[in-house]
N, C-alpha and C positions, 0 to 999 in steps of 0.2 A: 336726396339723390334717388332718381327713379331706378327701377329694376333694369331697364334697358341701358341706362348709363353705367350701372354697376357691372353689367355683363361686358360692356365695352372696355371699362377700366381693367377688369380681370383678364380680358383677352389681351390687352396690351402688356400687362404684367406677365402673363404666361408666355408671350412672345419673347420678352426680355429674359425671362428665366429659362427659356428653351424647354418648357414642359410640353412635350409633343402631344400627349393624349388630351390634356386639358385644352390646349390650343385648338386641336382639330374639333373637339366637342363643342367649344364655344363658337368656333367659326360656323359649324353646322346650325347651331341655335340662332346665331345672328342672321344667317341666311334665311331661316324660317321666319324670323321677325320681319326682315326686309321683304320677303315674298308676301307676307300678310299685308304690309303697308302699301305695296304697289298693286295689290289685287283689286283696288277700287278707288273711287274718288274720296278725297279728304279722310283717309284712314290714318289714324295715329295709334300705335301700339301702346295702350295704357298698361299699367302694372297688372291689371286683372287679365288682360288679353295675353300678355307675356307669360303670366303664370299658367294660363291654360295651354299655351304652346309648349311650355316646359313639361307640363304633366303629360302631354301627348308624346313628347320625345322620350320621357322616362318610361312610359308604358311600352313604346316601341322597343326600347333597349331591353326591358325585362322580358318581353316576348321573344326577342332575338336570342337573348341569353338562354332562355329555356329551350329553344329549338336547337341551338348549338350544343347544349349539354346532351340533348337526346341523340344528336348526331355524333357524339363523342368528339367534339371539337373544343376541347378545354381552353386552348389559348384564345380562341375567338370569343368564347363565353366569358372568360375573365376580362377581356377588353370591353365587352358590352356592359358588364357589371361595374367596371371602373367608370365608364362614361355615365351610367345611370347615377352613380354616387356623386359625381361632379355636378350633374344637373340638379339632383335633389337638394344640394346646398342652397339653391336659389328659391326653393319652395318654402311656404310657411310651414311651421312645425305641424306634423300630422297628429290628428286626434288619436287617443288610445281606444281600444276596443270597448272599454267600459263606457266612455263618453258617447261613443257612437250608439251603443245599445240604449242608453238613456234617451237620446234624441229619436231613435227609431221607435221606442215604446211610446213616446209622446206623439209621434207622427201617426202611429197605428190608432191610438186613442182618439186623436183629433179627427182623423179621416173616417173612423168607424169601420175600419177594415176587419174582416173576419176570416178570409181565406186567401189562398194564393191568387185567386182571380182579382183581388183588390190590390195587388202588388203595385200596379201603376199609380194608384191614388197615393199610396204611402210614399213611393219614390218621388213623386211630384211634390209632395209636401215637405219632405226632408232634404232633398238634394240642394235647394238654395241655401240652406243652413250649413251644409257640409262641403259645399263646392270649394275645392282647393285645399281643404283641411283633412280630407279622408279619401282613401282609395275606394273608387266606385265598386270594385270587385268585392271588397270586404263588406261594404254597406249592403250590397246585393245579397251576400251570403247571410248576413245577420237578419235582414228582412225576411228572407225565405225561411230561416230557422224559426223566427218568432211567429210567422203566420201559419206554421204547420200545426 
């Protein structure tokens, strides 16, 4: 079963169980998938594309949660956090910091990077390996730390 089909099945189950937050979250995700598919000719949302759309949605939710917490809007921040948690269930398991460090060290060695100016080379070498499996912000921090 594809990721898209799984989302549709979970959407139906959430509707039957009257789980309002999950239902609205999955509806927004399904709308994003449909928007992608109608944005051009012969577009089909593969699992890889759906995963990237989910990651984008999770990042938006986390950013919104952070802003709501800064604005002292706890109830809205909690809602955003709950939506992010629902969406993360559809993502592949995220790599640990130690695994990311190992891959970053390999990337630095293979690209011959020596300073922060070479950060683009390192990111270009490692991101295909980490795509969908690690948070880009965390990867960026680790690369910066190791290049100092």
